[in-house]
N, C-alpha and C positions, 0 to 999 in steps of 0.2 A: 401536590402536583399531579395533574391528570395525565395519563399516558397519551402519546400522540394518536394512537389508533382509536381512542375514545373521544377525540376532538372532532367537531363538525367540519366537513369540507366546505360547506356553504358559509358558515359563520366561523371564521378562523379563531376567534377568541372565546368560543362557547363549546361546551362538551355536548355530545349527541343527546345525552339524557336531558340536559337543560333545554335544548332546542325542541325536543319532542314535547316536553312539559309546557313550554311557552306556546307551541302550536295548539295543544289541547285547550289551554286557557283561552287563546284567541278564538278558536272555533266555538267554545261554549259561550263566550261573550257575544259573538256575532249572532248566535242563536237567540240569546236573551234579548238583544237589541231588536231583532226581527219580531220576536213575540211581543215585546213592549209596543212596537209600532203597530202591530196588528190589533192589539187591545185598544190603543188610542184611536185607531181608524174605525173600530167596531161601531156600527150605527151611523157613521158619518156619510155613507154612500160611496166612500173610496175604498179601494182594495190594494193590497200589497202584491205586486206581480213579480215573481222570481224570474231571473234570466232564463231559466229552463222553460217556464211557461211562455215567455215572450218568443223563445226560439221555436217552440212547438207551434205557436200561433202563426209565426212567419212562414214556417214550412207548410202549414195547412193552407194558407192563402196562396202561397207560391204554387202549390200543387194544383189548386183549383184554376189558377191563371194558366198553368202549363197545360192542363187538360183542355181548356178552351182554345188555346193556340194550336194544339195538336189536332183538334177537331176541325178548326178552320183550315189548317194546312192540308188535311186529308180532303177537304171539300175542293181545294184548288189544285190538288195533286202536285205540289211543289216539294222539293227536297228541303228539309229543315236541319240546320246545324244543331245538334243536341246540346252542346255546351252553350251556344248562343241562346237557345231556348231556356236553359236553366238560369243563365245570368239574367235574361230579360224577365223571367218569372219572379226571381228574387227582387229585382228592382221594382217591379210592380207591387209586390208585397210590401216592400220598404216604403214606397210612396203612399200606399193606402194606410199603413200604420202611422206614418208621419202626419197625414191629414187627420186621422182619428185623434191622435194625440193633440194636435193643434186645436181641433174643435172642442175636445174635452177641456182644454185650458181656457176656452172662451174666445179664441181668436179665429178669424177666417179671412182669406184674401178677398172675398167677394163683398 
C-alpha cells in the first residue's frame, strides 16, 4: 500500500512516481512521432510546423500590420485605442495565415 502523501492529487488512483514516469514516456513518444513525421516529409516539399513557430509567425505578421496602422494614424493625427490596435492586428494576421493555408491546400474563393 502506497502512503497517501505519495499519491497524485491529479490522478487519485496513481502514485506520483508512476504519473511522472508516464509523463516522461508520453513526452518521449511525442518526440519520436514528430521525428518520424519529419523523416516522412523530408523531400516532399512539406514541413512540420510547431505551434511555437506558428505563434512567432502570427506575432511577426501582426506587428507589421500594427506598424502600418500606427504610421497611418500618425498621418491622420487621430487617437488610436491600443487594445483595439492589437486586436485588429492579430485578426489581420489570422486572416492572412488562413488565406495562405487555404491556398496551400489548393483552394481559393476566387
